[in-house]
N, C-alpha and C positions, 0 to 999 in steps of 0.2 A: 427160492422160497423153501423154508424148512419147517417140518412138522415133527415135533417130538412126541412119541407114543410111549406111555409107561406100560411096561410088561412085567407082571409079577411072576418072577421065576420060582419063588418059594413063599412060605408063610412069612418069613422075615426079610425078604429081599425083593426090591423092585428095580428093574432095569429099564432104561430109557432108550428107545430105538428111534434115531432120526430118519425121517424120510425127506429127501431133497429132490427138487425139480427146478428147472430154469424156465422163466416166463418173461416175455417181452410184450409190453403194451403195444397195441396196433399203431402203426405210423399215422393213421388218420386222426388219432387223438392228440398229436403234437402240432404246435404252431410255432414257426420260426419268427422271432422278433429281433430286429436289429437293436443293438444297445443304444440307449439314448446318448446324445452328444453331451460332452462335459459342459456344465454351466459356465457362463462367462464369469471371470473374477468380479467381485463386488465393485471395485473401482471402475471397471469398464462399463458395468451396468449404470452406475451413477453418471458417468460421462455421457452415455447415450441418452439418459433421461433429461440431461440439461444441455443438449446439443444446441438448441436455439440460443440460450443464454451465452454459451461458449462462443458461438459464431458472432453474436453482437459485440461482446467484449473484445474478442480478437480483432474485429474490424475497427473498433474504436482505437485499439492500441496501435494498429498499423497506421491509421490516420494521424494519431498523436506523434508517432515516430517521424512521419513525413513533415509534420508541422515543425518539429524541432530541427530536423535536418535542413529544411529550407527556410528557417526563421528569418535570415537576413534578406533574402529575396522577397519574401512575403511582406516584411516590414517596409521595404523600399517601395514596393508597387501596390500593396494592398493593406497598408498599415491601418486604414480605417476599419477594416474587417476583423482585425485581431480582437477588438473589444467584444463584439457580439459572439465571436468564436469562443472567447474565454467564458462569457456568460453561459453559453450553451454547454460548455464543458463542465462548469461547476454544477449546473442543474442535472446533467447526466450522471455525474459522480454521486450526487446525493440520491437522486430518484432511482436510477437503474443499478449502479454498482453497489450503493449502500443499502437502500431499503429493499429493493427487489432481489438482487443477486446475493445479498449478504456478503459483500466483498470487502468489508472493512478490515484492513490488515492491523495487526496488533503486536506489541512487544512480546506477548506470549508466544507468538510464532517464532521469534528469534531464539528464546531460550529453549523452546521445544526442539528446534533444530540442533542447537548446541548439545542438548542432552542426548538426542538421537545419535549424533556423531560420537559422543563419548561412550554410549552404552551399546552401540551397534546399529548402524544406519539401515533403515528399511524404507525404501521409497514408496512402497504400497500404502503406508500410513498417510503420507502427504498427498497421494493421488486420490484419496477418498473425498477430498473437497476440490473439485476441478477449478472453481473460480479462484480460490485462494492460491492454488498451485500455479495457475497461469499468471496471475498478478504478481506473485512473488518472483517467478522466473523472469518476467519482464522487468520488474523493478531492479532485480539484482544486476541484470545486464546494463540497464540504463544508468546505474550508479557509476559505472566506469566510463560512461560517455558524457553524461551531463551533471552528475552529482545527485544530491537528494531532491533538487528542485522539481524534477518531473513528477515524482510521486506526491510530494508535499503540496505542490501547486496545482496539479491536474488530476490526481487519482484518489486522493484521500477524501472520503465523504465528510468526515467531521471537520477537516480543514476547510472544505468548501462551504459548509454551514457557517463557520466563523467568518469567512470572507464575505459572504452575502449579508450577514448581520452587520459587518463593518460598513459595507457599501450602503446599506439601508440607513445606518446611523448618520453617515455623512450627508445623505440625501435629505434627511429631516433636520439637519443642522445640530445634531448632538455633539457637544464639544468633545474633541478628542484629547486624551492625555498623552502629550508628546514626552516620551522618556528620553532623558539626556543620553548622549553617546556613552559617557562614563558608566552611568547606571545600567544601560543596556548591555554593555560589555560584561558587567558583573552578573546580571540576572541570567544571561543566556547560558552560563555555565552550570546552572542548577540542574538541567536535564541530564547531564553526564553522570554525576554521582547517583542520581535516581536510576539510571540504566544499569550502572555497575552493581548497585545494591540489589536490584531485581535479579540480575543474572547470577550473582553470588548466592542469593537465597534459593534460587531454583535448583542449584546443585546440592543444597542441604535438604530442602523440602519443596517439592513442586506445588504442593497444596498451599503452603504459605506464599510462594511466589505468585500463584494465581490470585490469591486474596489481595496481596499488595498491588497487583496489577490493576486493581480498581482505581488507581490514580488516573488511569485512562478512562475517560467518560464514554468511550466508544460503545461498550457493551450496553450501557444504559440508553444512550441517545440513538444508536443505530440498530444494534442487534435486537434489543427489546423494546425499542420505540417508546422509551420513557415509562414503560409499564413495569415498574419495580418498586421495591420498598422505598419509602419516602426519602431517607438520607441519600441514597444513590441518585434519585431523581433531582433532589435539591442541589446536590453537588454539580451535576451536569448542567443544570439551569444557571447556577452561579458562574460556571466557567464560560458559558455562552453569553451570559450577561456582561461579563468583563469585556467581551469582544465588541460591545457597543461603544466602549471608551478607549480600549487599547487594541489595536489591530492584531488579530490572531494571537492573543495573549498566551493561550495554552501552547500553541505550536512553537512559539519563540522561546518560552522559558521553562515549560514543564514536561514536554512530550519526550518520554524515553525512547519511543520508536524513532522520532526524528533525530535523536542523538545517535542512535545506532546507525541510521542511514547516513548521517553526516560523517561518521567515522570512516565508513566504507567509501563515501563520496570523495574523501581526500585523495583517493587513488584514481580519480577520473583522468581520462586521457586528454581532454580538451577544456578550454575556457571559452565558451562559445559567444558570450555576450560581448558586443562591440564596445570599445572605449576609444576616446580620442585624447590627444595630448593635453588639451585644455580641461579635460574632465577632472574636477577637484582643484585645479589651479589654473585659472581663477574660478571656473564655472562650478556652481554648487546646485544646479537645478535638479539633477537626478537624485542627488543626496537628499534634497528636501522633499522630493516627490515620492521617494521610496517609503511605502507605508510600513515595511517590515524591518527597516534600518539595516538592510543588507549592503548598502552602498556607503562606504566610509567617506568622511570629509576629504580624504586624499583622492577620491574618485575610484578607488579600487573596490571591486565587488567581492564580498565575503560569500563564497559559494557554499560554505557550511550553513549559512542562514538563508541564502537566496531561494525563493520559491519559483523563480523564472516565470514571473507573470508577464514578461515582455513589455512592461510599461516603459522602462528605461530604453529598451530597443526601439520602441515606437517613437519616443521623444527624439532620440539621437538621429533617426532616419527622417524626421520631419523638419524641413528647413523653416517652417512657420512656427515651430515650437522650440527647437534646439537653438540656444543662444551662443553656441561655441563659435560660429562664424562671426558673430558680432564682436566677441572678444578678440578674434584673430584680426579683424579689420582695425580695431582700436590699437592693437599692438603694431600693426603695419603702419598706421598713421603716425603713431608715436615715434617709431624708428625713423620714418621719413622726415618728421619734424626736427628730430635731433640731428639728422644728417644735413639738413638744410641750414 
């Protein structure tokens, strides 16, 4: 402590004399406080807040993986249960993944990732939404195992809504518009230039790309539950209305997200769905039954379009439905007749 004392040494001059002393506050006045622990990063707090949702979705993804891994054995011995399992999966995708957990993936996620890789990747940005992060991680791995079918057929809430609408339409005998194979081959390419246009626009202006991404009705139908300005709502309703007449119209011909997944799905390691020699020549049953036109007249499965609903697998493993053995017997009888 210092005290400056002014001392007037003459009529014209003042001198300051400092007086110094040391002083220490008594120890009883001090309290030792441990420093507070550093707060958890925001993404970790968000994951902890949604831990129940994360556990439920992760459990579903594990069960879904087992279903795909053991699909042949399940179809052979428990084929009759695959239909109710699929119904339950569609309802779960809509109710829990879509509306509750807000886990609808979007093409916006694709070019957000591409821009992040271009400008400097920061994983913390993607960790802020645990549901989207888990789903995208799972879908990315699944693309190299089964192709796009696992997501498009079992995880996409909007795709599930379309499929249930199509099932309802057939139940009430609404006439379905069967698109010819030639027209289908032409229309299914529409989604690829849409994807390329959105990705290219995102590198020029992310704002424009997000606006153009409204071609996806996901935000209106799932994220905002149809509570939007009327043109967006009308567009989503029209897309779903077309599903009454054309099975999963949007998924097959307009979905840029599906196009992106199909491109990566070309690098899948396996073609899991079972085929027989008679499939396509002469048997056309699976081709006729495939609502999404993923089975060509030749019997070959187009995995870029297949949603892996397992309908064809159930048919081929059921001797009461599959007619391949009937064709095989006819061929054997014809050869025996010619030989005799």
